LOVEXDO-381348 format. One line per 5 residues: number of its first residue (from 1); for each residue x, y, z of C-alpha. Coordinates in steps of 0.5 Angstrom, whole numbers, plus 500, padded with zeros to 3 digits. Each point is the difference from the previous one (the first is absolute). Example, Ala and Ser with C-alpha at 12.3 -4.5 7.8 and 13.67 -1.06 7.14 Angstrom:
BEGIN
1) 525:491:516; 502:507:498
***
This chain:
BEGIN
1) 163:259:655; 503:502:493; 508:500:499; 503:503:494; 505:496:497
6) 507:502:497; 499:506:495; 507:499:497; 497:496:494; 495:506:498
11) 506:505:501; 504:496:495; 494:500:495; 499:507:500; 507:501:498
16) 499:495:494; 494:504:498; 504:507:501; 505:497:495; 496:497:495
21) 496:507:500; 506:503:498; 501:496:494; 497:504:494; 497:494:497
26) 496:499:507; 494:504:497; 500:496:493; 494:496:503; 495:505:503
31) 496:495:504; 506:496:503; 503:507:502; 494:502:503; 499:494:504
36) 507:500:502; 500:508:502; 494:498:504; 504:494:504; 505:505:501
41) 496:505:503; 496:495:504; 507:497:503; 503:507:502; 493:502:504
46) 501:493:503; 508:502:502; 497:507:503; 495:496:504; 505:496:503
51) 505:505:502; 494:503:503; 499:494:504; 507:500:502; 499:506:503
56) 493:498:504; 504:494:502; 505:505:504; 495:504:503; 496:494:502
61) 506:498:504; 502:506:502; 493:501:503; 500:493:503; 507:502:503
66) 497:506:503; 494:497:504; 505:495:502; 505:505:503; 498:501:508
71) 503:507:500; 496:502:494; 496:506:501; 492:498:502; 498:505:495
76) 504:498:494; 498:492:502; 493:503:499; 501:503:493; 504:493:498
81) 494:496:502; 496:504:496; 504:500:494; 502:492:500; 493:497:498
86) 501:505:494; 507:498:498; 498:493:500; 494:501:496; 504:504:495
91) 505:494:500; 495:495:498; 497:504:495; 507:501:497; 502:493:500
96) 493:498:497; 501:505:494; 508:498:499; 498:492:500; 494:502:495
101) 505:504:496; 505:493:500; 495:496:497; 502:498:493; 497:504:494
106) 495:496:496; 502:502:493; 493:500:497; 498:505:505; 501:506:496
111) 497:497:494; 494:502:496; 494:495:501; 495:496:496; 494:499:504
116) 495:495:497; 493:500:503; 495:494:499; 493:499:502; 499:494:504
121) 494:497:503; 494:504:500; 498:501:493; 498:507:498; 501:503:507
126) 507:497:500; 502:504:493; 497:506:503; 504:500:506; 506:498:496
131) 499:507:496; 499:503:507; 507:498:502; 503:502:493; 497:507:502
136) 503:500:507; 507:498:498; 500:505:494; 498:506:505; 505:497:505
141) 505:501:494; 498:507:499; 501:502:507; 507:497:499; 502:504:494
146) 500:493:496; 498:499:493; 495:494:498; 499:497:493; 495:495:499
151) 503:494:496; 494:495:499; 493:500:502; 494:496:500; 493:503:502
156) 494:496:503; 493:501:498; 499:505:505; 506:504:498; 504:497:506
161) 507:497:498; 500:492:499; 508:502:500; 504:506:499; 508:501:500
166) 503:506:501; 507:503:501; 502:505:505; 506:504:499; 504:504:506
171) 504:500:506; 500:494:505; 493:497:496; 502:493:501; 503:501:507
176) 493:503:502; 495:496:496; 503:493:501; 496:498:506; 494:501:496
181) 500:493:497; 495:495:502; 492:499:500; 496:506:502; 493:498:503
186) 495:505:500; 493:500:504; 495:504:498; 493:501:497; 500:500:492
191) 495:505:497; 497:495:497; 498:496:506; 493:502:502; 499:497:507
196) 506:504:502; 504:493:501; 508:501:501; 504:496:495; 507:498:500
201) 505:500:494; 507:500:499; 505:503:496; 507:498:498; 506:505:500
206) 507:498:497; 505:505:501; 506:499:496; 507:504:499; 501:502:493
211) 505:496:497; 506:502:496; 503:496:494; 506:499:504; 496:497:505
216) 496:495:496; 503:496:493; 494:498:496; 502:496:494; 496:502:494
221) 499:493:498; 496:499:507; 495:505:497; 494:499:496; 497:507:498
226) 494:501:497; 495:506:498; 493:501:499; 495:505:499; 498:504:507
231) 493:499:503; 496:504:504; 500:508:501; 506:504:498; 498:504:494
236) 500:498:493; 507:499:498; 501:495:506; 494:496:497; 502:500:493
241) 508:498:500; 503:494:502; 504:503:506; 498:496:506; 506:496:502
246) 500:493:504; 507:497:502; 501:493:502; 506:498:504; 501:493:499
251) 504:497:505; 495:503:506; 494:500:496; 499:507:502; 496:504:495
256) 499:508:500; 495:504:496; 501:507:498; 495:504:496; 499:507:503
261) 504:504:495; 498:501:493; 508:498:498; 502:493:499; 507:502:502
266) 498:503:506; 495:494:503; 506:496:498; 505:504:505; 495:500:505
271) 498:493:500; 508:498:500; 501:505:506; 494:496:504; 503:493:498
276) 507:502:502; 497:503:507; 496:493:501; 507:496:499; 504:504:504
281) 495:499:506; 500:492:499; 508:501:500; 499:504:507; 495:495:503
286) 505:494:498; 505:504:504; 496:502:506; 497:493:500; 507:497:502
291) 500:505:506; 493:500:502; 500:495:506; 504:506:504; 494:505:499
296) 495:500:506; 495:504:497; 497:501:493; 501:507:499; 503:501:493
301) 499:493:498; 496:502:494; 496:494:500; 494:502:495; 496:494:503
306) 501:503:507; 494:504:503; 504:507:503; 494:505:501; 493:501:501
311) 496:506:498; 493:500:504; 496:505:497; 494:500:505; 504:501:506
316) 505:505:496; 506:495:503; 506:498:496; 504:494:503; 507:498:498
321) 500:493:503; 508:499:499; 502:505:505; 493:501:504; 499:507:498
326) 492:502:500; 498:507:498; 493:503:500; 502:505:494; 498:496:494
331) 497:506:496; 506:503:500; 504:494:499; 496:499:494; 502:507:497
336) 507:498:500; 502:502:508; 504:494:501; 506:503:503; 499:497:507
341) 499:493:497; 506:500:496; 504:503:506; 498:495:505; 502:495:495
346) 507:502:499; 501:501:507; 498:493:502; 504:498:494; 506:504:503
351) 499:497:507; 500:493:498; 507:501:496; 503:504:506; 498:494:504
356) 504:495:495; 505:505:499; 502:500:508; 499:492:500; 505:499:494
361) 506:505:502; 504:499:506; 500:506:505
***
């Protein structure tokens, strides 16, 4: 049964935030101000819920005393017996809500996000499914009011994507999409299959929080930057100017290429954005590895080699293997209706973190 620990540290944190927000310089950094304002609002809601929990505790105690009193009126006892289960249920809901609010925030949750989708095993069919996933995420982003900007793309012969990299800008983008990292498997009959046989293909998705310059320091001497003439579709201007940019990060061997813009400057800026975010992910993965032994599940691991989900078209079935979720609404999911999947993953992650919090703290 959940039990809420001392709330005083959170009350003190709200007081610190109140003092910081009273400083005229607080809003000089708009992003930081927005992040701290959200934290303040979240903590205030938690404190209000804690006050409500205390009231419910008093009501439960009074109701139990009424039931135990031999001199109590039978009609009152009957009413008390009816109210007690609802009060206990309300207490459990409040305790769980408060515990979730006590989970330390992930500073990258509010970041904008870069997504990389790459065709894996399955040839043309994998590239076509990569395009399906790209469209799925774009349509989901549209429902959330987010903005999508394609940074780089490599088309297959059948107009699928060998690789597509894009940025998504909006509120809580990384928080909602971070669990999409991993291998997505598709089972369906390709248009080119004359005998109606089901093929299995894979696509790899990586979700990276957008890095800021303060997150990652890149020594210019560690970069080998080259430009060349872009190839493929994109218009006459793209194909006749040396606008494509390739950046090699020598310490890691990482290569980023961007050729979507006609401007070499814009392509370089986009390539640097991708490079910083990839380096930030490496940095975060190194930190997570120190604590990975404490994690029971693979939710949120972001491991690109992990098969996280299967899309079975003949049975209209989607299965997320990490949490055992199965939905029979695959056509709607592919059209961007992935809210149910994302909410289930968030809830599973919250449940795990609440258990960890309860195990770590003294109640």
